[in-house]
C-alpha positions as CSV (number, residue, x, y, z in Angstrom):
1,M,121.1,87.9,151.1
2,S,121.9,90.3,148.8
3,K,119.9,93.6,148.0
4,L,120.2,92.3,144.6
5,K,118.3,89.3,145.7
6,Q,115.9,90.3,148.1
7,K,114.2,93.3,145.4
8,L,113.8,90.4,142.7
9,N,112.1,88.4,145.6
10,S,109.8,90.6,146.4
11,S,108.8,91.2,142.7
12,L,108.9,87.4,141.7
13,G,107.4,86.0,145.2
14,A,108.4,82.4,146.6
15,G,109.2,81.1,143.1
16,Y,111.8,83.5,142.1
17,P,114.8,80.2,142.9
18,A,112.6,78.0,140.8
19,I,112.6,80.7,137.9
20,L,115.6,82.4,137.3
21,S,118.9,79.7,137.1
22,R,121.7,80.7,139.0
23,K,125.6,80.1,138.9
24,R,127.8,80.7,141.8
25,G,130.5,83.3,141.4
26,L,131.5,86.1,143.3
27,L,131.6,89.8,142.6
28,K,133.4,92.4,143.9
29,S,130.6,93.0,146.7
30,G,130.4,89.2,147.3
31,E,127.0,88.9,145.4
32,D,126.2,86.0,143.3
33,I,126.6,86.2,139.9
34,L,122.7,85.6,138.3
35,F,122.0,84.3,134.6
36,C,119.5,84.7,132.3
37,K,116.5,82.1,133.1
38,I,116.6,80.7,129.1
39,D,117.6,77.3,128.5
40,G,121.2,77.8,127.3
41,C,121.9,81.1,127.4
42,N,124.8,81.8,130.2
43,R,124.4,85.9,130.0
44,K,124.3,87.4,132.7
45,H,121.1,88.6,134.4
46,Y,119.2,91.9,133.2
47,A,115.4,92.7,134.1
48,K,113.3,89.9,134.8
49,C,115.2,87.3,135.2
50,L,116.2,88.1,131.5
51,C,119.8,88.9,129.8
52,H,120.0,92.0,127.9
53,K,119.1,90.5,124.7
54,H,116.6,89.0,125.7
55,Y,115.3,91.1,127.5
56,N,115.2,93.3,124.4
57,Q,113.3,90.6,122.2
58,I,111.2,89.7,124.8
59,C,109.5,92.6,126.7
60,L,110.9,95.5,124.4
61,Y,109.0,94.1,121.7
62,E,106.1,93.5,123.5
63,Y,105.9,97.3,124.5
64,R,106.8,98.4,121.1
65,E,103.6,96.3,119.8
66,K,101.4,97.8,122.1
67,Y,102.5,101.1,122.3
68,Q,102.6,100.9,118.1
69,K,98.9,99.9,118.2
70,K,97.6,102.5,119.9
71,W,99.6,105.1,118.3
72,R,98.3,103.6,115.2
73,S,95.0,104.0,116.6
74,D,95.5,107.6,118.0
75,N,97.2,109.1,114.2
76,K,95.0,107.6,111.8
77,S,94.1,110.9,110.1
78,R,98.2,111.7,110.3
79,I,99.3,108.1,108.7
80,S,96.4,108.4,106.1
81,K,97.7,111.5,104.8
82,Y,101.5,111.0,105.2
83,R,100.2,107.8,102.5
84,K,98.8,110.0,100.4
85,Q,101.0,112.0,99.6
86,Y,104.0,109.3,99.6
87,N,101.7,107.5,96.3
88,F,101.3,111.3,95.0
89,N,105.2,111.5,95.2
90,H,105.4,108.0,94.3
91,K,103.6,107.6,91.4
92,E,105.3,106.1,88.4
93,Q,107.5,104.0,91.3
94,I,104.4,102.2,92.4
95,A,103.0,101.8,89.1
96,E,106.7,100.6,87.1
97,Y,106.4,98.2,90.6
98,Q,103.2,96.9,90.8
99,K,103.7,96.3,87.0
100,Q,106.8,94.3,87.9
101,Y,105.1,92.6,90.5
102,Q,102.3,91.8,88.3
103,Q,104.2,90.1,85.9
104,D,106.6,88.2,88.1
105,N,103.1,86.9,89.8
106,K,100.5,86.0,87.4
107,E,100.6,82.1,88.6
108,R,100.3,83.1,92.2
109,K,97.7,85.9,91.7
110,A,95.3,83.7,89.0
111,K,95.5,81.2,91.9
112,Y,94.8,83.0,95.0
113,S,92.3,84.3,92.8
114,R,90.8,80.7,92.2
115,Q,91.0,80.3,95.5
116,Y,89.5,83.1,97.1
117,N,86.7,82.9,94.9
118,Q,85.5,79.9,96.1
119,T,85.6,80.7,99.8
120,P,82.1,82.3,101.3
121,A,83.8,86.2,101.7
122,G,85.0,86.2,97.4
123,K,81.4,84.3,96.0
124,A,79.9,87.8,98.1
125,S,81.8,89.6,96.9
126,M,81.6,88.3,92.4
127,K,78.2,88.6,93.3
128,A,77.8,92.4,94.8
129,K,79.9,93.5,91.9
130,A,77.7,91.8,89.3
131,Q,74.6,93.6,91.0
132,N,76.2,96.7,91.2
133,R,77.5,96.4,87.7
134,R,73.5,95.3,86.6
135,L,72.7,98.6,88.5
136,A,74.8,100.8,86.8
137,L,73.9,99.5,83.5
138,S,70.3,99.6,84.2
139,D,69.5,103.0,82.1
140,L,71.1,101.5,78.7
141,T,68.9,100.6,76.1
142,K,68.9,98.9,73.0
143,V,68.4,102.2,71.5
144,I,71.5,104.2,72.9
145,I,73.8,101.4,71.8
146,Q,72.0,101.2,67.8
147,R,72.7,104.8,67.6
148,V,75.9,104.4,69.1
149,Y,77.0,101.9,66.8
150,E,75.9,104.0,63.8
151,A,77.6,107.3,64.8
152,N,80.3,105.4,64.7
153,I,80.1,103.9,61.4
154,A,78.7,107.3,59.9
155,K,81.7,109.2,61.1
156,Y,84.7,106.7,60.6
157,G,82.8,104.7,57.3
158,R,83.2,101.8,59.2
159,L,83.4,100.3,62.2
160,T,85.9,101.7,63.3
161,C,88.0,101.6,67.5
162,C,87.9,105.0,69.5
163,L,90.8,104.0,71.3
164,C,92.6,103.0,68.7
165,F,91.1,104.1,65.2
166,K,91.7,100.7,63.5
167,P,89.4,98.9,62.4
168,I,87.4,96.4,63.8
169,E,86.6,93.0,63.0
170,F,83.7,91.7,63.0
171,G,82.7,89.9,67.0
172,D,85.9,91.8,68.5
173,D,83.5,95.2,68.9
174,S,83.1,96.0,72.4
175,L,80.9,99.1,74.1
176,E,83.0,101.8,75.3
177,H,83.0,104.6,78.4
178,L,85.3,107.1,77.5
179,T,85.0,108.3,81.5
180,P,84.6,105.2,83.7
181,L,81.3,104.0,85.4
182,S,84.0,104.0,88.6
183,R,84.7,107.3,88.7
184,G,81.6,109.2,87.7
185,G,80.8,108.4,84.3
186,S,77.5,107.4,82.8
187,N,75.0,105.3,80.4
188,D,74.5,108.7,78.1
189,F,75.2,108.5,74.5
190,G,78.0,110.8,74.8
191,N,79.9,109.0,76.8
192,L,79.9,105.8,74.9
193,G,82.0,104.5,71.7
194,I,83.0,101.6,70.4
195,A,86.4,100.1,70.8
196,H,88.5,96.5,70.4
197,F,87.5,94.0,73.5
198,S,91.5,94.1,73.6
199,C,91.7,98.0,73.6
200,N,88.6,98.3,76.3
201,I,90.3,96.0,78.9
202,K,93.9,98.0,78.6
203,K,92.2,101.1,79.3
204,G,90.4,99.8,82.1
205,T,89.7,102.5,84.2
206,M,91.9,105.1,82.6
207,T,89.6,108.2,81.0
208,L,90.1,109.0,77.7
209,E,92.3,112.0,78.3
210,E,94.4,109.3,80.4
211,W,94.5,106.4,77.5
212,F,95.6,109.4,74.9
213,E,98.6,111.1,77.4
214,K,99.9,107.4,77.7
215,F,99.5,105.8,74.7
216,I,99.6,108.0,71.8
217,E,102.7,107.5,70.8
218,R,101.8,103.2,70.0
219,I,98.3,105.0,67.6
220,K,99.1,105.5,64.6
221,L,96.2,108.1,62.5
């Protein structure tokens, strides 16, 4: 028995001949040619009863997965710092990609949202958001809202959008937080305004400065 076979037998045990498929042939040293155990593969044995290709695909893949998982676990702060820096350096590209993705996948996102909202996790998430919203608006009184509407009419002469400066028709008005609650805004009188419902939705979580910086060219004063 050749040294190679002895080594394989010692590492694989008595079941080695059944595990490793062989084809007779002679090398210069007189040893048998050993082949990969994968059915249909005629490549020569490399390690662990596999040829070089399947060894890389199976064994090294498992090793890489295990190593990468450990590396990610040990370098969470480093990865987080890199991602923040990358996002900061590529803000425009990321925003453009996200905008394009949303346009191309509207139906898919809507379908996913409907499905998710029917799951226990989705229902819990919606309930938590509604509760947080109620808590955030708990100190907003009718007196403050009335003052905001009166101040808007006194300033512009009629009810006018504080975002696009165009008149607001009845039923299209909405209360606008100039600095969103999610970004540290409050329900104080100075942080409130009246806006078109569509402008309010479009502004989203932008601050007033960010809004004017982005849409100043579209706003006709």
